[in-house]
Every structure is written in structure tokens, then in C-alpha cells.
C-alpha atoms as one frame of an Amber mdcrd trajectory, in Angstrom:
protein
  15.564   4.051   8.037  12.530   2.434   6.476   8.959   3.018   5.432   7.953
   5.979   3.228   9.394   7.646   0.164   9.122  10.968  -1.510   8.654  11.577
  -5.169  11.948  13.114  -6.280  11.584  16.077  -8.604  12.553  15.037 -12.065
  10.704  17.550 -14.309  11.655  21.175 -14.670   8.090  22.471 -14.946   6.509
  21.274 -11.694   7.400  20.175  -8.184   6.945  16.480  -7.537   5.430  14.700
  -4.547   6.834  11.796  -2.599   6.649   8.074  -2.465   5.956   6.086   0.658
   9.015   3.970   1.202   9.567   0.631   2.705  12.916  -1.016   3.093  14.752
  -1.690  -0.119  17.850  -3.762  -0.735  20.191  -3.788  -3.685  18.784  -6.176
  -6.239  21.699  -8.259  -7.539  19.898  -8.851 -10.822  18.988  -5.210 -11.402
  22.499  -4.146 -10.413  23.994  -6.004 -13.354  21.217  -5.586 -15.895  20.337
  -2.896 -18.386  17.818  -0.218 -17.439  15.562   0.678 -20.352  16.949   3.624
 -22.239  20.290   3.531 -20.415  22.111   0.497 -21.782  25.250  -0.736 -20.117
  27.504  -3.023 -22.167  29.701  -5.361 -20.156  33.325  -5.395 -21.346  33.321
  -9.168 -21.780  30.331  -8.899 -24.118  31.858  -6.363 -26.525  32.731  -7.374
 -30.053  36.477  -8.290 -29.856  37.133  -6.242 -32.985  36.120  -3.109 -31.081
  38.298  -3.700 -28.031  41.735  -2.250 -27.509  43.094  -5.552 -26.221  44.134
  -8.730 -27.993  40.752  -8.806 -29.691  42.175  -6.329 -32.223  44.009  -9.245
 -33.757  40.708 -10.246 -35.315  41.492  -7.581 -37.942  43.976  -8.398 -40.640
  46.996  -6.135 -41.064  45.498  -4.509 -44.164  42.182  -3.840 -42.477  43.949
  -2.360 -39.458  46.027  -0.068 -41.649  42.961   1.155 -43.557  41.164   1.851
 -40.271  44.111   3.780 -38.850  44.534   5.741 -42.080  40.826   6.619 -42.102
  41.042   8.147 -38.647  44.320   9.927 -39.375  43.061  11.706 -42.501  39.535
  12.978 -42.011  38.258  15.386 -44.602  37.906  19.073 -43.807  34.140  18.838
 -44.255  33.835  16.087 -41.686  36.098  18.011 -39.309  33.896  21.077 -39.624
  30.701  19.120 -39.080  32.131  17.435 -36.003  33.194  20.793 -34.588  29.706
  22.214 -35.074  27.985  19.126 -33.696  30.140  18.680 -30.591  28.337  21.227
 -28.349  24.923  19.876 -29.346  26.022  16.295 -28.759  27.452  17.193 -25.363
  24.219  18.948 -24.383  22.130  15.983 -25.503  24.343  13.615 -23.535  24.030
  15.760 -20.400  20.244  15.914 -20.777  20.028  12.168 -21.272  22.149  11.575
 -18.184  19.988  13.897 -16.093  16.602  12.523 -17.162  15.509   9.441 -15.176
  14.332   6.494 -17.223  11.914   3.942 -15.770  12.347   0.222 -16.212   9.494
  -1.288 -18.235   9.397  -4.324 -15.975   8.819  -2.158 -12.892   6.083  -0.231
 -14.690   4.267  -3.362 -15.837   4.534  -4.982 -12.402   3.129  -1.994 -10.543
   0.260  -1.465 -12.974  -0.731  -5.111 -12.482  -0.461  -4.659  -8.712  -2.682
  -1.568  -8.858  -5.260  -3.562 -10.807  -5.064  -6.348  -8.207  -5.729  -3.890
  -5.371  -8.739  -2.535  -7.270  -9.882  -6.135  -7.793  -9.670  -6.631  -4.006
 -12.421  -4.070  -3.556 -14.443  -4.606  -6.706 -15.646  -7.305  -6.479 -13.617
  -8.927  -3.652 -14.582  -6.870  -0.624 -18.086  -6.275  -2.002 -18.741 -10.019
  -2.293 -17.159 -10.777   1.078 -19.340  -8.201   2.843 -22.386  -8.952   0.696
 -22.446 -12.596   1.726 -22.209 -11.721   5.419 -25.334  -9.538   5.581 -28.961
 -10.630   5.343 -30.486 -11.023   1.882 -32.613  -7.876   2.291 -29.458  -5.752
   2.628 -26.991  -7.281   0.179 -27.434  -4.691  -2.572 -27.026  -1.854  -0.085
 -23.572  -3.167   0.842 -22.619  -3.692  -2.799 -23.611  -0.185  -3.875 -21.995
   1.413  -0.827 -18.731  -0.336  -1.713 -18.932   0.690  -5.368 -19.874   4.327
  -4.754 -17.420   4.848  -1.886 -14.631   3.450  -4.058 -15.559   5.757  -6.938
 -15.950   8.798  -4.688 -12.540   8.350  -3.074 -10.888   7.793  -6.472 -12.087
  11.227  -7.598 -11.144  12.882  -4.291  -7.695  11.286  -4.560  -7.106  13.051
  -7.872  -8.576  16.374  -6.737  -6.605  16.798  -3.517  -6.012  13.561  -1.579
  -2.831  12.530  -3.355  -1.381  15.984  -2.874  -2.134  16.030   0.864  -0.624
  12.588   1.325   2.472  12.661  -0.879   3.794  16.166  -1.415   6.029  18.212
   0.897   4.265  20.005   3.711   4.875  19.462   7.395   5.300  16.300   9.507
   1.523  15.773   9.665   0.092  16.672   6.257   1.314  17.362   2.740   0.931
  20.451   0.582  -0.948  21.538  -2.527   1.583  20.868  -5.294  -0.653  18.220
  -6.865  -4.122  19.686  -6.188  -6.467  19.078  -9.148  -3.832  16.661 -10.500
  -1.544  19.550 -11.426   1.617  18.241 -13.051   0.427  14.630 -13.127   1.229
  13.598 -16.671   3.292  11.032 -18.547   6.506  13.046 -18.138   6.457  13.181
 -14.339   8.802  10.671 -12.698   9.203   9.569  -9.109  11.703   7.711  -6.967
  11.393   4.134  -5.773  13.333   2.651  -2.868  16.622   2.287  -4.689  18.852
   5.240  -5.412  18.700   6.211  -9.060  15.696   3.998  -9.898  12.471   5.690
 -10.975   8.921   4.958 -12.092   6.309   7.209 -13.725   4.474   9.179 -11.079
   1.144   8.170 -12.605   1.902   4.552 -11.727   2.470   5.447  -8.090  -0.592
   7.694  -8.110  -2.992   4.934  -9.165  -1.368   2.311  -6.940  -1.724   4.434
  -3.821  -5.144   5.637  -4.938  -6.403   2.056  -4.873  -5.174   1.827  -1.259
  -7.160   4.902  -0.284 -10.303   3.543  -1.945 -10.298   0.161  -0.217  -9.504
   1.723   3.165 -12.640   3.843   3.084 -14.712   0.920   1.788 -13.568  -1.296
   4.677 -15.264   0.965   7.216 -18.816   0.405   5.964 -18.860  -3.186   7.242
 -18.943  -1.998  10.854 -22.351  -0.297  10.555 -23.910  -2.283   7.713 -27.680
  -2.837   7.520 -28.795   0.352   9.275 -26.973   3.414   7.908 -28.274   6.090
   5.525 -26.651   6.088   2.114 -26.165   9.872   2.106 -24.623   9.627   5.565
 -22.071   7.098   4.331 -20.988   9.407   1.534 -20.642  12.542   3.670 -18.737
  10.619   6.341 -16.396   9.214   3.693 -15.495  12.685   2.417 -14.768  13.980
   5.924 -12.830  10.965   7.189 -10.802  10.534   4.012  -9.770  14.189   4.096
  -8.897  14.527   7.774  -7.837  10.993   8.788  -6.609   8.985   5.821  -4.450
  11.599   4.082  -2.651  12.730   7.274  -1.937   9.127   8.300  -0.557   8.265
   4.860   1.670  11.343   5.020   2.879  10.692   8.564   3.771   7.055   7.930
   4.994   6.998   4.325   6.307  10.401   3.275   9.987  11.298   3.060  12.208
  12.998   0.473  13.400   9.742  -1.089  16.566   7.621  -0.957  18.612  10.003
  -3.098  18.248  12.639  -0.374  20.349  10.502   1.991  23.674  11.652   0.589
  25.610  11.416   3.854  25.142  11.005   7.590  25.177  14.794   7.918  22.175
  15.013   5.594  20.011  12.617   7.638  18.635  15.145  10.199  17.529  17.458
   7.397  15.867  14.631   5.498  13.988  13.448   8.573  12.867  17.013   9.287
  11.097  16.982   5.907   9.579  13.534   6.484   6.291  12.379   7.941   6.040
  12.312  11.721   5.990   8.534  12.168   8.473   7.875   9.399  10.935  10.189
  11.127  10.477   8.243  14.359  11.353   5.000  12.578   7.943   3.292  12.456
   7.839   0.288  10.115   4.734  -0.190   7.981   5.454  -1.934   4.703   1.991
  -1.844   3.143  -0.551  -0.270   5.492  -1.059  -1.917   8.885  -1.590   1.485
  10.466  -2.595   3.592   7.465  -5.177   1.129   6.154  -6.321  -1.463   8.679
  -6.082   0.119  12.131  -7.186   3.429  10.648 -10.334   1.949   9.088 -11.102
  -0.344  12.037 -11.088   2.464  14.612 -13.386   4.555  12.425 -15.735   1.598
  12.063 -15.777   0.919  15.791 -16.609   4.553  16.557 -19.373   4.412  13.962
 -20.895   1.279  15.462 -21.157   3.086  18.807 -22.516   6.369  17.441 -25.059
   4.776  15.076 -26.145   2.145  17.583 -27.064  -1.519  17.350 -29.233  -3.067
  14.677 -32.898  -3.684  15.457 -33.134  -7.083  17.117 -29.396  -7.398  17.736
 -28.835  -9.819  20.616 -32.495 -10.936  20.544 -33.019 -12.192  17.009 -30.878
 -14.457  14.855 -28.883 -12.323  12.444 -27.028 -14.680  10.122 -25.011 -14.357
   6.902 -27.252 -15.043   3.916 -24.655 -16.500   1.504 -21.396 -17.975   2.766
 -20.549 -19.193  -0.722 -20.405 -15.567  -1.798 -18.273 -14.752   1.236 -15.842
 -17.555   0.374 -15.479 -16.246  -3.181 -14.894 -12.735  -1.836 -12.250 -13.935
   0.638 -10.439 -15.822  -2.131 -10.399 -12.730  -4.356  -9.064 -10.705  -1.438
  -6.231 -13.190  -0.959  -5.231 -13.036  -4.631  -5.535  -9.249  -4.745  -3.480
  -8.894  -1.586  -0.396 -10.099  -3.468  -0.581  -6.844  -5.388  -1.287  -4.925
  -2.187   1.801  -6.202  -0.357   4.286  -7.199  -3.054   3.533  -4.071  -5.077
   4.542  -1.959  -2.097   8.181  -2.697  -2.904   7.628  -0.330  -5.880   9.976
  -2.434  -7.990   9.922  -5.906  -9.510  12.738  -7.262  -7.379  13.689  -9.580
  -4.525  11.893  -7.514  -1.885   8.662  -7.823  -3.868   9.224 -11.587  -3.965
   9.777 -11.630  -0.197   6.531  -9.760   0.414   4.678 -12.014  -2.027   5.823
 -15.244  -0.369   5.201 -13.885   3.141   1.642 -12.987   2.111   1.194 -16.511
   0.767   2.481 -18.234   3.922   1.105 -15.960   6.655  -2.422 -16.225   5.277
  -2.276 -20.009   5.089  -0.973 -20.165   8.669  -3.788 -17.870   9.831  -6.445
 -20.070   8.226  -5.005 -23.073  10.064  -4.653 -21.174  13.339  -8.234 -19.843
  13.338  -9.676 -23.204  12.244  -7.736 -25.178  14.862  -8.777 -22.961  17.761
 -12.404 -22.850  16.563 -12.480 -26.620  16.121 -11.110 -27.176  19.614 -13.300
 -24.576  21.332 -16.578 -25.103  19.443 -16.298 -28.691  18.291 -16.676 -27.881
  14.579 -14.615 -25.913  12.060 -16.665 -23.464   9.990 -16.383 -22.016   6.493
 -16.998 -18.533   7.884 -14.172 -19.055  10.357 -11.712 -20.224   7.724 -12.529
 -17.279   5.442 -12.230 -14.839   8.357  -8.923 -16.429   9.320  -7.585 -15.789
   5.823  -8.448 -12.094   6.076  -6.922 -11.924   9.570  -3.637 -13.320   8.254
  -3.630 -10.925   5.321  -4.190  -7.980   7.648  -1.498  -9.019  10.139   1.233
  -9.589   7.550   0.573  -6.291   5.764   2.887  -4.089   7.882   5.551  -6.817
   8.038   5.477  -8.236   4.509   8.827  -6.914   3.278  10.583  -6.863   6.638
  10.297 -10.387   8.081  11.525 -13.836   7.101   9.334 -16.750   6.066   9.155
 -18.368   9.498   8.384 -15.009  11.076   5.541 -14.551   8.588   4.023 -17.929
   9.448   4.222 -17.226  13.178   2.554 -13.827  12.699  -0.202 -15.466  10.649
  -0.866 -18.300  13.088  -1.026 -15.926  16.061  -3.317 -13.564  14.144  -5.730
 -16.377  13.323  -6.107 -17.344  16.973  -6.191 -13.811  18.389  -8.665 -12.452
  15.826 -11.026 -15.334  16.617 -11.070 -13.972  20.152 -11.465 -10.468  18.702
 -14.767 -11.311  16.991 -16.119 -13.202  19.996 -14.806 -12.430  23.490 -13.479
  -8.939  22.771 -16.612  -8.023  20.836 -18.784  -8.905  23.832 -16.529  -6.868
  26.123 -16.772  -3.822  23.869 -20.560  -4.118  23.612 -20.647  -2.686  20.096
 -22.593  -4.017  17.127 -19.672  -4.177  14.717 -21.827  -5.889  12.103 -19.133
  -7.499   9.943 -16.321  -7.566  12.536 -14.213  -4.814  11.026 -12.524  -4.068
  14.343 -12.257  -7.693  15.426 -10.328  -8.624  12.281  -8.783  -5.454  10.848
  -8.269  -3.644  14.142  -7.005  -6.544  16.222  -5.079  -8.042  13.309  -3.594
  -4.693  12.337  -2.436  -3.868  15.868  -1.006  -7.346  16.346   0.796  -7.219
  12.993   2.235  -3.761  13.649   3.693  -4.822  17.004   4.996  -8.186  15.789
   6.700  -6.424  12.882   8.980  -4.869  15.485   9.806  -8.348  16.778  10.309
 -10.374  13.608  12.039  -7.647  11.597  15.052  -8.403  13.796  17.929  -9.934
  11.793  18.392 -12.393  14.657  14.931 -13.778  13.829  15.392 -13.788  10.082
  14.188 -10.240   9.442  15.665  -7.465   7.339  16.511  -5.061  10.164  16.597
  -1.296   9.641  17.741  -0.094   6.246  20.377   2.650   6.085  19.835   4.666
   2.915  23.225   6.355   3.278  25.301   3.182   3.128  22.602   1.088   1.420
  23.045  -1.658   3.968  21.121  -2.824   7.043  22.182  -1.183  10.295  24.418
  -3.488  12.367  22.355  -3.102  15.549  18.675  -3.860  16.127  16.767  -3.622
  19.422  13.475  -5.511  19.462  12.251  -3.666  22.563  13.035  -0.245  21.096
  11.404  -1.050  17.763   8.271  -2.493  19.369   7.966   0.726  21.379   8.208
   2.754  18.170   5.593   0.492  16.577   3.297   1.023  19.566   3.620   4.769
  19.148   2.482   4.374  15.551  -0.529   2.355  16.685  -1.484   4.913  19.339
  -1.200   7.850  16.957  -3.421   6.032  14.464  -6.031   5.221  17.110  -6.174
   8.833  18.291  -6.247  10.458  14.848  -8.796   8.081  13.350 -10.947   7.948
  16.487 -11.193  11.694  16.960 -11.786  12.452  13.277 -14.381   9.668  12.990
 -16.295  10.851  16.051 -16.461  14.434  14.813 -17.374  13.310  11.300 -20.170
  11.027  12.502 -21.628  13.783  14.670 -21.548  16.226  11.742 -23.364  13.677
   9.594 -25.857  12.880  12.346 -26.935  16.478  12.721 -26.982  17.316   9.012
 -28.084  14.605   6.565 -28.689  11.998   9.267 -26.938   8.741  10.079 -29.539
   6.051  10.554 -32.587   4.890   8.627 -35.924   4.528  10.391 -36.788   1.317
  12.240 -39.432   0.536   9.654 -36.938   0.888   6.795 -34.396  -1.221   8.634
 -36.871  -4.046   9.189 -37.963  -4.035   5.560 -34.379  -3.937   4.343 -32.197
  -1.245   2.797 -32.258  -2.791  -0.656 -35.901  -1.812  -1.142 -36.201   1.222
   1.129 -32.953   2.954   0.145 -32.349   1.732  -3.395 -35.681   0.457  -4.715
 -34.464  -2.922  -5.881 -33.996  -6.460  -4.646 -31.101  -8.869  -5.073 -33.282
 -11.958  -5.233 -36.638 -11.839  -6.986 -39.085 -14.542  -5.904
């Protein structure tokens, strides 16, 4: 199976939550290297004087005799000390064997990846969105991004992490980590390789950055007309009742060490998230992040309504240079987003990294080519949007597909998402201000379905990982896997759509959703925040 891991319990004082798994292979380098704190000395590397083979000849006869005599005639005092120390030494050895030790390389890699995901939002997403709105609203988008990110980070520590990544039921986690209980430097968690662990705090902050950017993505759909207080209340409701259940359903299971035999598999799956147990593949968040956020944004654009003058007045981006800088930061940060989801510094992380590199480039070319042919001119906005479309589409597939599969996914995403922000947008009739659904929704759905196609070993993919045998399953059905992927998409659409609708209605009839027409015409920077981005 593939796609969501649990945090194995490794401390005696508190129960541990779970990691979201993706497929993991045996790293040939790690398999022969030394894990920090648990050194393994290869026989061929031992000092020949310490071996019991011909290397003993390195001693002279006199030295050998003295050594043998020394071990034959220990003093009584030494004998007594050894007798007293033996139980303590045995206990210490047992404790050392039982305690998991993280590899410093894995820790450093994942902390860098977490920082890259944070960098995607602040300032990447903020600049990308800020350049796309009119100058009178740029600060409103920047502060919404900053405050939403900060709000979700705190909620993640208070209860979100616990609901997403601790044991509960197939749809939501439990309360083992509420108020960050047990989250300290001693807590350890599993990765995607049996017997390999990382500090739980590393996983906590990495996944927390995912939650923060997901909620921030939504605000682009109803930019330039929403109340600031309404954004914050909606974020709390949607994060609690849509994001955490989706993360649990897609990524939670009791970890690779739980797969001890084929007989243990049904019990492990019974403790896993609903979509994980069904076999849905989502390496880094196609459903949990992109489709989830896009559906919420689309619902919001309907409930809040269109901007004043939409369809009658020219509403243009005010700073495409800023948007280009934001898109570039997103691309760089996305390497942490996708490659970090391997949870180890290994070959699977490299695969995800390179696929992110190639799919995005192919998407830029695909979007630009179709736009050039259809409109006569390639645009900077189109190229930047194509990059984001490719990043979105490769997210669920990053660690599962081969390089050619990644480029095909990217090229298709570039072309299809161009239609998503033009033809499909007109069909839907919604004012999705910054094309959250057209790029993240369409790209996420496309990527999720194509993951089922190009994960096939026949097309260069990794197949389905068997945690019992630690090998890929010999059989792979593209049709069956695409059907499972479609189920994941449909569940995400329903959960996010229903929760978003209820949340928006609660906000509408409490603190209010939309600013007045007068405030909207003047601009949210002045009317909502009392400041201006550009002083004349």
C-alpha cells in the first residue's frame, strides 16, 4: 500500500500520532551506511589485529602470548566488578536497542523542507496573489495571507495536528496531541522505511506548513471584496472540519512497522484513514491541499458574489513583475513541498525533486504554446500560471511516477488549466478572482487521476508498495487505480464543498462576509486596514 503513515509510539510517557506515508523503497545507500547513534562496522573495515582470522598474524608471538595470558588470569577485583556491572550493561544495551535514533541527515533535510514550504507562503504566495489584484487591494491580500498563515499555525498546535495524525476512526483523529501534549524533543515518529525514525517535532512543523498554505490558497478566490473578520472565522471553521479530516483520511495509518505479515494487513487498514485504506495515492497533497482548497474557494466565490464591475469594467493585475517573483518563489519552495514528503533524504526524495523540476517546466511550455497558438501572443501571466499548474498537477504523483510521466502530466496540466481559467470559468459563471479553482482545482483533479495512470510500472512508475515484503506488488491495474483515485477526488469535493458552504453561511449571518459597495470601490487597503501600498 502507499500514501500515509502513522507516528509509531516510541516514548513510554505518551501515545504518539501518525505520519502520512507515501511509497518508500529501500535506499541502497542508507541500507549500508551508519545510522547516527547506532554504528555498524563492516567486517572488511575492522582492524586486522582485532579479527579472529589471518589478521591475527599482525601480532607477534610474544604479544599474542601476553594478550592470551591477560585474559586467562584476570584479577579477583576485576572479576567482581564485571559480575556487578553485567546486569546494568545488559539493561543499558537493551534500552539502547529499543530506543529509535534519528539520522541527522534526515532531520536537517526535513527542517529545510519545512522552511521551504513556509517560504512558499511567506512571501511566495503573498507576492503571487498581491501582483494579480488591483493596487488598491494589494495590502489586503498580503495581510490576509500573513494572518491566515499565523492563525492556522497556532490552531495546528492546539488541536489540528492531533485531529489529523493521531489514532481515531477512519475519518478523523483523536485527542492524544491536543494542546501539543507530548510534543517534545524526546518524541520520535516513523518514516516510510521500517526501523527509520525522525523527531516528531520535525514532522509536526513540516505538516503544519502544509496546513497553513492550504488555508491561505483559498483567499484568492474571493479577493478584493471580503471582510477581514469573515476570512478569519471561515478559516477556523474550514480548517477544523475540512482540512484535518481530509489529512487524516488520506495520510494516516499505523506506520510501516505495523505491517508485520499478510495476516496483519486487515487490522492495520482498519486503523488507517478511509482513503488510505482504499489505496488512494497522494504523495504530497493533490487532494488534501489543492482540490480541498479549490473547492472551498469556488463555493466562496458563489456565496460572496461577483466583484463590483466584474464583466463590465477592466479588472487587471496591477504588478505582473511581483507575480513573476511570487511564482518563482513558489517553484523553489515546492521542492521542499514535494521532495520533503518522502520524509527521508533518500532516492525517493530525489525522484520527487526531479519530477517537480521537469513537470513544472513542461507545464510552462504547454500553457505558453497553447496560449500563443490560440491568442497570437504568449504572456508573462500565462507562463507564471502554467508553472503553478504544473506544480499542482505533479504534487500527488511526485514520488510515484517516472521522469517521462512527470513531463507528460505537466504538459497536459498546462494546456488543460489554461482552459480552466478561460472556457471553464465562463461555464461556471463564478468570479473566482485569482483562478484558484481553474489552476488548483483543475490541476489537482487532473494530477490525481493521472497519478493512477503513470504510477504503473509499465509506464515507468513505482507501482503499489507492499510494506510487508518491502517490494512493489507484481500486479498493477491502471483502470482500477484510476477508479480509486476518482473516489478520492469525489470524497474531497463533497467534504470540502459541504463544509465550506456551511462555514460561509455561518460567517455571513454572524460577522458578515462582504464589505459594502462603497468600501469595495475605494479599495480594501484603505477601508479595511487604513493604509496604502503605494503613496503618491
